N, C-alpha and C positions, 0 to 999 in steps of 0.2 A: 204774778209775772216776774220774770227775771231777765235782765239784759246782760249779755256777755260781750265783752270787748277784748279782743286779742291784740297783743303788741309784741314787738321784739323781733319781728322778721327782718330779712334783709338779704343782701348779696354777700356770700362768703366763698372762700375757696375750699376745695376738698381737704378734709382733715381738720378744719376749723370747728369751733363750737358756737352755739347760739343758745340763749335761754328765752323761750316764749312765756309770756304771761297772759293770763285770762282773768280780767277783773269783772266781778259780778256786782250788779246793782239792782235795786228794786226790792230785793229781799236777800236774806242770807242763803248761801248754798251749802251750809254746813250739814243740812239734812238730805243732801243729794249726792249721788255718785257723779263724778266728773270724768269726762273723756276728751281725748284729742283724736281728731281724724284728719286726713289730708286727701287732697284731690289734685292730681297732676293733669295737665292738658290732655283731653281725649280719653281720660280714664275715669272710672267710677270712684266715688269717695270711699276711702278705706280706713279701717281702724288703725290707730297708732298705739295709744296707751290709755289706761283708765285707772281710776283710784276710787275706792269706796268712801262712804261718808266719814268714817272714822280715820281713814288713812291706813287702815290695818291690812288692806288687801289691794294689790296692784296687778295689772295685767298688761302684757305688751305683745305687739305683733312680733312674729319671729324675725322680721327684717330689721327691727330696731333693738332687740334684746341685747343688753350689754353695752349699748351706746346711748340710749335715751333713758331719762329718769323723770317720772311724774311725781309731783308733790303738791301739797296744798297747805295754805296758811289760813286758818279759820278767822283769826283776828283781822286779817286784811281782806277776807272774802275773795281770795285769789288762788288760782291754780297755776302751776308752772310746768313747763316741759324743758328740761335741760337736755340739749342735743349735742353730743360729742362725736368726734370722728365722722363728721358729715361727709356724705357721698353725693355725687351728682344725681343719683336716683332718689335722693331725698327731696329733690326739688318739687315743690307743690304749694298749693294754698293750704294752710293749716287752720283747722277749725276747732274751737272749743265747744263743748256741749255739756248739758246738765241732764241727769237722769233722776227724776223724782220717783219713778215707779219701783225701782229695785235698788235702793240706795246702799244696801248691804253688799251688793255685788260690785264688781268692776267690769261691767259688761263691755264686750267688744262688738255688740250688735247695734248697728246704726239706728234702726227704727225704735229702739228702746229709749232713745234720748228725746227729751221733750223741748229743750231750748237750745238754740244755736247762736254762735257769734257770726260776725260777718267775714271772718277769716283774715289771715295775715300771710303775705307771700314770703316764702323761703326759696332762695335760688342758690344752688351750690355749683360753682364752676370747677371744671377739671384742670 
């Protein structure tokens, strides 16, 4: 089992930056692909970004390409999401997830992820 805890969310203005962190405990996630998803009120959870186990492959939703960057630190057992040029439409609860089944991929498919954090709120005001 792995526990994932997100942090770094908050209230910012459009154009600002935030860095989300996802700290894993219980076991190393160095053998898992990691992803970030988000869910806005009244909407389904959607893919944001993913990184494979070695950090050699990344994947981004079109809506965040060029603005968000996913990275991982194996020594800290932590995954990050650097979010720049934030927009009001980025407002959502952001979730971190771990994919044990296809670690060589950076999957954007929600049901391929096995473990989920509790989420952190990001609110972007206009």
